[in-house]
Kinemage of the C-alpha trace (Angstrom):
@kinemage 1
@onewidth
@group {chain A} dominant
@subgroup {mainchain}
@vectorlist {calphas} color= white
{ca met a 1} P -7.429 7.639 40.970
{ca ile a 2} L -10.826 6.552 40.927
{ca asp a 3} L -11.049 5.120 37.962
{ca leu a 4} L -8.253 2.963 39.141
{ca ile a 5} L -10.416 2.290 42.103
{ca cys a 6} L -13.426 1.294 40.173
{ca leu a 7} L -11.076 -0.813 38.017
{ca cys a 8} L -9.457 -2.695 41.335
{ca phe a 9} L -13.213 -3.502 41.809
{ca ile a 10} L -13.801 -5.120 38.621
{ca ile a 11} L -10.548 -6.845 38.586
{ca ile a 12} L -10.720 -8.928 41.806
{ca gly a 13} L -14.381 -9.695 40.948
{ca ile a 14} L -13.035 -11.541 37.775
{ca ile a 15} L -10.343 -13.069 39.758
{ca leu a 16} L -12.251 -14.614 42.744
{ca leu a 17} L -15.278 -16.337 40.028
{ca ile a 18} L -12.126 -17.801 38.314
{ca leu a 19} L -10.574 -18.816 41.261
{ca gly a 20} L -13.917 -19.957 42.476
{ca asn a 21} L -14.106 -22.077 39.423
{ca ile a 22} L -10.582 -23.366 39.727
{ca his a 23} L -11.453 -24.689 43.199
{ca ile a 24} L -14.979 -26.326 42.051
{ca arg a 25} L -13.469 -28.318 39.332
{ca lys a 26} L -10.333 -29.688 42.017
{ca asn a 27} L -13.644 -31.161 44.209
{ca lys a 28} L -12.921 -35.018 44.758
{ca cys a 29} L -16.099 -35.738 46.757
{ca thr a 30} L -16.924 -39.199 46.699
{ca ile a 31} L -20.085 -40.724 46.969
{ca asn a 32} L -21.083 -43.573 49.549
{ca lys a 33} L -22.838 -45.960 47.856
{ca gly a 34} L -22.935 -48.308 50.542
{ca asn a 35} L -26.252 -49.020 52.887
{ca ile a 36} L -28.831 -48.242 50.866
{ca lys a 37} L -32.462 -49.319 52.105
{ca gly a 38} L -35.713 -49.119 50.601
{ca ser a 39} L -37.199 -46.222 48.787
{ca asn a 40} L -40.122 -46.225 51.842
{ca phe a 41} L -40.664 -41.985 51.718
{ca ala a 42} L -42.743 -38.911 53.495
{ca val a 43} L -44.029 -36.009 51.583
{ca leu a 44} L -44.105 -33.176 54.223
{ca ile a 45} L -45.886 -30.377 52.757
{ca pro a 46} L -46.298 -27.012 54.794
{ca ala a 47} L -49.838 -25.693 53.761
{ca arg a 48} L -51.475 -22.705 55.976
{ca asp a 49} L -54.709 -21.363 54.272
{ca glu a 50} L -53.332 -22.924 50.479
{ca ser a 51} L -56.983 -24.454 49.845
{ca leu a 52} L -56.977 -22.280 46.463
{ca val a 53} L -54.072 -24.585 45.252
{ca ile a 54} L -53.334 -27.537 47.626
{ca glu a 55} L -55.581 -30.033 45.559
{ca lys a 56} L -53.217 -30.042 42.356
{ca leu a 57} L -50.705 -31.110 44.072
{ca leu a 58} L -52.197 -33.592 45.859
{ca val a 59} L -53.615 -34.770 42.279
{ca ser a 60} L -49.814 -34.971 40.845
{ca leu a 61} L -48.835 -37.242 43.900
{ca lys a 62} L -51.548 -39.319 43.103
{ca asn a 63} L -50.776 -39.415 39.112
{ca gln a 64} L -46.953 -40.375 40.084
{ca thr a 65} L -45.618 -43.111 37.959
{ca val a 66} L -43.978 -44.732 41.299
{ca asp a 67} L -46.447 -46.496 44.285
{ca leu a 68} L -47.460 -43.074 46.745
{ca asn a 69} L -49.208 -44.374 49.826
{ca met a 70} L -51.092 -41.247 50.778
{ca arg a 71} L -51.462 -41.921 54.396
{ca asp a 72} L -47.363 -40.779 54.181
{ca val a 73} L -48.222 -37.434 53.012
{ca tyr a 74} L -47.981 -35.034 55.530
{ca val a 75} L -49.749 -31.588 55.001
{ca ile a 76} L -49.109 -29.163 57.622
{ca val a 77} L -51.883 -26.694 58.551
{ca glu a 78} L -52.172 -24.326 62.067
{ca thr a 79} L -56.272 -24.703 62.780
{ca lys a 80} L -58.633 -27.492 62.305
{ca glu a 81} L -61.156 -24.598 60.409
{ca asp a 82} L -58.635 -24.630 57.436
{ca lys a 83} L -60.348 -25.090 54.503
{ca thr a 84} L -57.020 -26.780 53.324
{ca val a 85} L -58.157 -29.692 55.833
{ca glu a 86} L -61.382 -31.086 54.048
{ca ile a 87} L -59.636 -31.723 50.794
{ca cys a 88} L -56.748 -33.697 51.937
{ca gln a 89} L -58.947 -35.552 54.110
{ca gln a 90} L -60.832 -36.268 50.472
{ca tyr a 91} L -57.283 -37.493 49.297
{ca asp a 92} L -56.230 -39.828 52.291
{ca ala a 93} L -53.739 -37.028 53.040
{ca thr a 94} L -52.228 -37.022 56.814
{ca val a 95} L -53.154 -33.842 57.826
{ca val a 96} L -51.105 -32.033 60.641
{ca ile a 97} L -52.271 -29.759 63.376
{ca arg a 98} L -49.006 -27.591 64.619
{ca thr a 99} L -49.054 -26.568 68.137
{ca thr a 100} L -47.205 -23.870 68.374
{ca lys a 101} L -47.343 -20.535 66.026
{ca arg a 102} L -43.691 -19.619 65.125
{ca gln a 103} L -43.600 -18.795 61.617
{ca arg a 104} L -41.689 -19.630 58.951
{ca lys a 105} L -41.354 -22.450 57.542
{ca gly a 106} L -38.446 -24.710 59.352
{ca tyr a 107} L -40.149 -24.465 62.619
{ca ala a 108} L -43.819 -26.591 60.832
{ca leu a 109} L -41.263 -29.008 59.315
{ca asp a 110} L -39.256 -29.536 62.918
{ca glu a 111} L -42.416 -29.662 64.769
{ca thr a 112} L -44.058 -32.237 62.296
{ca leu a 113} L -40.989 -34.435 62.252
{ca lys a 114} L -41.138 -35.038 66.080
{ca gln a 115} L -44.440 -35.936 65.733
{ca ile a 116} L -44.558 -38.819 63.224
{ca lys a 117} L -43.780 -41.584 64.653
{ca lys a 118} L -43.070 -43.857 61.211
{ca glu a 119} L -39.243 -43.797 60.705
{ca tyr a 120} L -39.054 -43.549 56.403
{ca asp a 121} L -35.499 -43.770 54.553
{ca leu a 122} L -36.189 -40.428 53.094
{ca tyr a 123} L -38.248 -37.208 53.359
{ca phe a 124} L -39.599 -34.990 50.571
{ca ile a 125} L -40.363 -30.758 51.005
{ca phe a 126} L -42.676 -29.406 49.292
{ca asp a 127} L -45.201 -25.967 48.978
{ca ala a 128} L -48.773 -26.484 48.505
{ca asp a 129} L -48.097 -24.528 45.190
{ca asn a 130} L -45.899 -26.935 43.631
{ca val a 131} L -47.440 -29.493 40.834
{ca leu a 132} L -44.929 -32.858 40.055
{ca asp a 133} L -44.018 -33.986 36.897
{ca arg a 134} L -45.184 -37.834 36.898
{ca asn a 135} L -42.287 -39.497 36.638
{ca tyr a 136} L -40.708 -36.738 39.944
{ca phe a 137} L -40.487 -39.537 42.425
{ca lys a 138} L -39.153 -42.279 39.330
{ca glu a 139} L -36.190 -40.168 39.003
{ca met a 140} L -35.765 -38.551 42.470
{ca leu a 141} L -35.382 -42.151 43.573
{ca lys a 142} L -32.693 -43.053 41.369
{ca thr a 143} L -30.779 -40.173 42.515
{ca tyr a 144} L -31.403 -41.276 46.133
{ca gln a 145} L -30.119 -45.112 45.233
{ca glu a 146} L -26.992 -43.315 43.869
{ca gly a 147} L -26.300 -42.867 47.652
{ca tyr a 148} L -26.710 -38.808 47.653
{ca asp a 149} L -27.638 -37.039 50.891
{ca ile a 150} L -30.023 -34.819 49.194
{ca gly a 151} L -31.349 -34.639 45.855
{ca val a 152} L -32.829 -31.258 44.330
{ca gly a 153} L -35.104 -31.450 41.341
{ca tyr a 154} L -35.542 -29.094 38.618
{ca arg a 155} L -38.138 -26.076 39.451
{ca asn a 156} L -40.568 -25.415 36.533
{ca cys a 157} L -43.141 -22.319 36.375
{ca lys a 158} L -46.913 -22.648 36.649
{ca asn a 159} L -47.570 -19.346 35.885
{ca gly a 160} L -44.531 -17.845 34.148
{ca asn a 161} L -46.901 -16.789 30.984
{ca asp a 162} L -49.372 -14.135 32.961
{ca asn a 163} L -46.658 -11.662 32.669
{ca val a 164} L -42.935 -10.893 32.461
{ca ile a 165} L -42.482 -10.518 36.148
{ca ala a 166} L -43.313 -13.919 36.910
{ca ala a 167} L -41.191 -15.284 34.030
{ca cys a 168} L -37.860 -13.322 35.144
{ca ser a 169} L -38.729 -14.616 38.568
{ca ser a 170} L -38.416 -18.018 37.606
{ca leu a 171} L -35.471 -17.247 35.611
{ca thr a 172} L -34.235 -16.265 39.229
{ca phe a 173} L -34.158 -20.397 39.650
{ca ser a 174} L -33.176 -21.241 36.781
{ca met a 175} L -29.557 -19.156 37.326
{ca ile a 176} L -29.241 -20.988 40.513
{ca asn a 177} L -29.691 -24.303 38.793
{ca thr a 178} L -28.217 -24.300 35.618
{ca leu a 179} L -25.229 -21.797 35.928
{ca gly a 180} L -24.292 -23.189 39.385
{ca asn a 181} L -26.111 -26.708 40.441
{ca asp a 182} L -25.785 -27.962 36.873
{ca phe a 183} L -21.740 -27.250 36.743
{ca arg a 184} L -21.256 -27.941 40.493
{ca asn a 185} L -22.735 -31.997 39.731
{ca lys a 186} L -20.057 -32.419 37.496
{ca tyr a 187} L -17.539 -32.461 40.286
{ca asn a 188} L -19.399 -33.612 42.936
{ca ala a 189} L -19.456 -30.124 44.808
{ca asn a 190} L -22.463 -29.463 46.952
{ca ala a 191} L -25.800 -27.872 45.488
{ca ile a 192} L -27.659 -25.305 46.348
{ca val a 193} L -31.005 -26.056 47.716
{ca ser a 194} L -33.295 -22.836 46.652
{ca gly a 195} L -36.941 -23.583 47.812
{ca thr a 196} L -38.779 -27.063 47.935
{ca gly a 197} L -38.717 -29.892 45.802
{ca phe a 198} L -35.886 -31.821 47.072
{ca tyr a 199} L -35.477 -34.852 49.437
{ca ile a 200} L -33.006 -35.575 52.625
{ca lys a 201} L -32.018 -39.130 53.635
{ca gly a 202} L -33.924 -40.015 56.690
{ca asn a 203} L -31.019 -40.968 58.565
{ca trp a 204} L -30.146 -37.326 59.393
{ca ile a 205} L -33.634 -36.460 59.970
{ca lys a 206} L -32.818 -39.196 62.567
{ca lys a 207} L -29.755 -37.506 63.588
{ca trp a 208} L -31.314 -34.434 63.854
{ca his a 209} L -34.671 -35.763 65.564
{ca gly a 210} L -36.708 -32.820 63.830
{ca tyr a 211} L -35.317 -30.363 61.161
{ca pro a 212} L -33.278 -28.201 62.976
{ca phe a 213} L -33.306 -25.035 60.074
{ca tyr a 214} L -35.320 -21.731 61.502
{ca ser a 215} L -33.937 -18.567 59.043
{ca leu a 216} L -35.490 -17.119 57.146
{ca thr a 217} L -33.986 -18.764 54.165
{ca glu a 218} L -34.164 -22.203 55.520
{ca asp a 219} L -33.461 -24.113 52.374
{ca tyr a 220} L -30.083 -22.176 52.010
{ca glu a 221} L -29.121 -22.880 55.948
{ca leu a 222} L -29.394 -26.441 54.573
{ca ser a 223} L -27.650 -25.707 51.538
{ca leu a 224} L -24.336 -24.508 54.152
{ca tyr a 225} L -25.097 -26.930 56.632
{ca ser a 226} L -24.230 -29.938 53.709
{ca val a 227} L -20.994 -28.137 52.959
{ca leu a 228} L -19.722 -27.843 56.414
{ca his a 229} L -20.832 -31.848 57.052
{ca asn a 230} L -19.751 -33.164 53.977
{ca met a 231} L -23.216 -34.191 52.933
{ca thr a 232} L -23.598 -35.432 49.230
{ca thr a 233} L -26.231 -33.849 47.144
{ca tyr a 234} L -26.941 -33.866 43.612
{ca tyr a 235} L -29.213 -31.772 41.051
{ca asn a 236} L -31.516 -34.051 38.738
{ca asp a 237} L -32.626 -31.576 36.086
{ca gln a 238} L -35.219 -34.941 35.242
{ca ala a 239} L -37.317 -34.769 38.506
{ca ile a 240} L -38.863 -31.679 37.383
{ca phe a 241} L -41.592 -29.932 39.191
{ca tyr a 242} L -43.601 -26.858 38.995
{ca asp a 243} L -43.887 -23.800 41.206
{ca glu a 244} L -45.961 -20.569 41.586
{ca gln a 245} L -44.236 -17.051 40.759
{ca pro a 246} L -45.656 -13.686 41.922
{ca thr a 247} L -47.041 -11.335 39.083
{ca lys a 248} L -46.407 -8.133 41.170
{ca tyr a 249} L -43.092 -6.294 41.426
{ca lys a 250} L -43.757 -5.003 44.985
{ca gln a 251} L -44.160 -8.681 46.136
{ca thr a 252} L -40.686 -9.852 44.215
{ca val a 253} L -39.369 -7.162 46.485
{ca lys a 254} L -40.484 -8.595 49.674
{ca gln a 255} L -39.704 -12.123 48.536
{ca arg a 256} L -36.235 -11.104 47.226
{ca thr a 257} L -35.755 -8.859 50.667
{ca arg a 258} L -36.311 -11.595 52.770
{ca trp a 259} L -34.056 -14.132 50.856
{ca ile a 260} L -31.135 -11.788 50.707
{ca lys a 261} L -31.347 -11.207 54.602
{ca gly a 262} L -31.902 -14.816 55.154
{ca tyr a 263} L -29.010 -15.424 53.329
{ca phe a 264} L -26.638 -13.208 55.014
{ca glu a 265} L -28.120 -14.464 58.701
{ca ala a 266} L -27.306 -17.839 57.700
{ca arg a 267} L -23.708 -17.245 56.468
{ca lys a 268} L -23.285 -15.155 59.327
{ca lys a 269} L -23.779 -18.692 61.245
{ca tyr a 270} L -22.254 -20.939 58.721
{ca ile a 271} L -18.971 -19.728 57.245
{ca pro a 272} L -17.031 -19.462 60.121
{ca leu a 273} L -17.479 -22.591 60.634
{ca ile a 274} L -17.288 -23.960 57.272
{ca ala a 275} L -13.782 -22.026 56.932
{ca lys a 276} L -12.379 -23.353 60.231
{ca thr a 277} L -12.702 -26.668 58.739
{ca met a 278} L -10.889 -25.666 55.539
{ca asn a 279} L -8.479 -27.945 54.632
{ca pro a 280} L -6.744 -28.263 50.947
{ca lys a 281} L -6.350 -32.090 51.288
{ca asp a 282} L -10.420 -32.338 51.768
{ca glu a 283} L -12.038 -34.028 49.436
{ca asn a 284} L -14.757 -31.459 49.330
{ca tyr a 285} L -12.220 -28.166 49.594
{ca gly a 286} L -13.845 -27.023 46.596
{ca ser a 287} L -17.175 -26.864 47.427
{ca lys a 288} L -16.015 -24.734 51.139
{ca tyr a 289} L -13.970 -22.436 48.894
{ca ser a 290} L -17.010 -21.669 46.746
{ca thr a 291} L -19.143 -21.590 49.520
{ca cys a 292} L -17.178 -18.944 51.442
{ca leu a 293} L -16.579 -16.952 48.376
{ca gly a 294} L -20.550 -16.961 48.235
{ca val a 295} L -21.645 -13.714 46.113
{ca arg a 296} L -18.752 -11.935 46.849
{ca ala a 297} L -17.209 -11.686 43.207
{ca tyr a 298} L -20.661 -10.201 42.073
{ca ile a 299} L -20.459 -8.068 45.022
{ca tyr a 300} L -17.235 -6.126 43.452
{ca leu a 301} L -18.294 -6.357 39.846
{ca ile a 302} L -21.645 -4.600 41.116
{ca ile a 303} L -19.580 -2.139 42.883
{ca gly a 304} L -16.815 -1.003 40.078
{ca val a 305} L -19.221 -0.411 37.662
{ca ile a 306} L -21.621 1.599 40.080
{ca cys a 307} L -18.659 3.686 40.886
{ca tyr a 308} L -17.700 4.064 37.770
{ca ile a 309} L -21.158 5.207 36.780
{ca ile a 310} L -21.371 7.483 40.025
{ca lys a 311} L -17.331 9.051 39.192
{ca thr a 312} L -19.136 9.949 35.562
{ca leu a 313} L -22.203 11.399 36.599
{ca ile a 314} L -20.356 14.134 39.217
{ca leu a 315} L -18.491 14.871 36.415
{ca leu a 316} L -21.207 15.784 34.375
{ca phe a 317} L -22.254 18.210 36.926
{ca val a 318} L -19.408 19.743 37.767
{ca asn a 319} L -18.340 20.391 33.815
{ca ile a 320} L -21.716 21.486 33.147
{ca asp a 321} L -20.729 24.061 30.896
{ca asn a 322} L -18.007 22.218 29.503
{ca lys a 323} L -18.063 21.447 25.994
{ca asp a 324} L -16.949 17.754 26.756
{ca ile a 325} L -20.374 16.766 28.750
{ca thr a 326} L -21.371 15.216 25.404
{ca thr a 327} L -18.295 13.145 25.295
{ca val a 328} L -18.658 12.566 28.743
{ca leu a 329} L -22.256 11.971 28.630
{ca ser a 330} L -21.708 9.196 25.559
{ca phe a 331} L -19.424 7.156 27.480
{ca leu a 332} L -21.744 7.047 30.325
{ca ile a 333} L -24.650 5.946 28.266
{ca gly a 334} L -22.358 3.560 26.493
{ca ile a 335} L -21.184 2.072 29.582
{ca ile a 336} L -24.998 1.275 30.786
{ca leu a 337} L -25.866 -0.184 27.103
{ca ile a 338} L -22.972 -2.510 27.428
{ca val a 339} L -23.905 -3.886 30.716
{ca tyr a 340} L -27.536 -4.263 29.389
{ca leu a 341} L -26.541 -6.031 26.338
{ca ile a 342} L -24.329 -8.292 28.471
{ca met a 343} L -27.260 -9.059 30.765
{ca met a 344} L -29.843 -9.429 27.723
{ca ile a 345} L -27.100 -12.431 26.439
{ca val a 346} L -26.962 -14.118 29.442
{ca thr a 347} L -30.541 -13.757 29.672
{ca ile a 348} L -30.709 -14.831 26.131
{ca ile a 349} L -28.468 -18.215 26.968
{ca met a 350} L -30.362 -19.280 29.826
{ca leu a 351} L -33.559 -19.417 28.190
{ca lys a 352} L -32.290 -21.592 25.585
{ca lys a 353} L -30.476 -24.045 28.062
{ca glu a 354} L -33.706 -23.920 30.433
{ca lys a 355} L -36.933 -25.843 29.945
{ca leu a 356} L -39.013 -23.364 31.314
{ca asp a 357} L -42.679 -23.595 29.582
{ca leu a 358} L -42.348 -20.059 28.035
{ca asn a 359} L -44.135 -18.965 25.117
{ca lys a 360} L -42.115 -16.994 22.347
{ca lys a 361} L -43.730 -13.817 23.582
{ca thr a 362} L -43.039 -14.126 26.868
{ca lys a 363} L -39.465 -15.024 26.162
{ca ile a 364} L -38.914 -12.168 23.538
{ca lys a 365} L -40.134 -9.945 27.049
{ca thr a 366} L -37.961 -11.657 29.217
{ca ile a 367} L -35.052 -10.673 27.139
{ca phe a 368} L -35.461 -6.975 27.002
{ca tyr a 369} L -37.293 -6.764 31.064
{ca asn a 370} L -34.968 -9.401 32.790
{ca pro a 371} L -32.192 -6.524 32.890
{ca ile a 372} L -33.710 -4.188 34.609
{ca tyr a 373} L -35.523 -7.004 36.915
{ca leu a 374} L -31.612 -8.042 37.717
{ca thr a 375} L -30.567 -4.525 38.666
{ca thr a 376} L -33.447 -4.078 41.152
{ca tyr a 377} L -32.072 -6.655 43.322
{ca ile a 378} L -29.657 -3.693 44.460
{ca asn a 379} L -32.953 -2.124 45.606
{ca cys a 380} L -33.672 -5.673 47.312
{ca ala a 381} L -29.931 -6.028 49.346
{ca leu a 382} L -29.895 -2.225 50.790
{ca arg a 383} L -33.285 -3.027 51.882
{ca ala a 384} L -32.338 -5.861 53.608
{ca leu a 385} L -28.991 -4.696 54.979
{ca phe a 386} L -30.901 -1.970 56.548
{ca lys a 387} L -33.767 -2.995 57.719
{ca lys a 388} L -33.167 -5.124 61.116
{ca asn a 389} L -36.594 -7.012 60.929
{ca val a 390} L -37.297 -8.302 57.746
{ca pro a 391} L -40.838 -10.323 58.308
{ca trp a 392} L -41.837 -13.597 57.171
{ca asp a 393} L -44.858 -12.544 54.694
{ca lys a 394} L -46.961 -14.926 52.966
{ca ile a 395} L -47.113 -14.811 49.422
{ca glu a 396} L -50.829 -15.361 48.254
{ca his a 397} L -51.402 -18.445 45.888
{ca lys a 398} L -53.892 -18.861 43.495
{ca val a 399} L -55.158 -21.391 41.184
{ca asn a 400} L -53.711 -21.786 37.817
{ca lys a 401} L -53.268 -23.671 34.388
{ca lys a 402} L -50.730 -27.028 35.482
């Protein structure tokens, strides 16, 4: 009976994956190429206490192949005493001192946009630890000229070779982009915005009178909003920027727990609204269907496998004196090894497809460690589900190579 339940979970998960794939392929969302203005853009950078890394980003902004007025770069801090201010002044960037102390990136962006008097055709959003490839804006402006409301860049890793934890953390975004957004591009389905390194058209900012996304994962909240309102999005893997990843396991647990908590909070708000608008005749129906499914298919698959492993462990203890214990134990180890090997293969595929700056030694370590790193998402998910309040903890950044 338990075997049948486990099998049902796995079959349901596989069916949901297939259905999501089928509906995405049927997406017929069209791009509005009319009314494209110039390319007058602003850059927004939340940068509280980021004096160690902000200069690298400012230098990469000045070195772009597209001309950028540094006064259109808005660096957001909380106090005049922040050492970040002096560095920004050296590069003629505009410093915005916040007047409210509500934490979370969404609040900082909203407050800044309401202070800016000048109107722009599009707004780029970065973290202070980002560094841009010289052609980042050149590539992104091509996406803007195509008419897309949101453009998402390719997130590379600044410090992936520091240790295997940083490398595996960077692969999280690779899975979102290469396995998800790259596929969605083919059918004009909505891309998932993850972190920073993206732009939003100015007409949407004007409509919102700011930035109305304040959850723990304001990027994913924006993604859901874009699906609900049929905003057009594009993942541009030629627009490369670099991001610093945590190097300590405890940091990744805090970070991922916050992501998962924010993921479910945002879905609780938007999925009922998206579900109400779903119509098979809607040109963006595939995006809406896939978004409503979310990670449900993977959850069913994980539950099925875990239930089977738990059942086998119980059987081991119940039949501790039974001669068949060796057979049962071998079967359990076999199941675990199969799952581990599947995740290793997925990791190898990711590393082959990706342009991440990882050396050969780090890649080999990542192939073996990433399956273990992925299983720790279960721990993070349980923390997110059972903790009522997940605080926004600042990840400390440092000076590094890029």
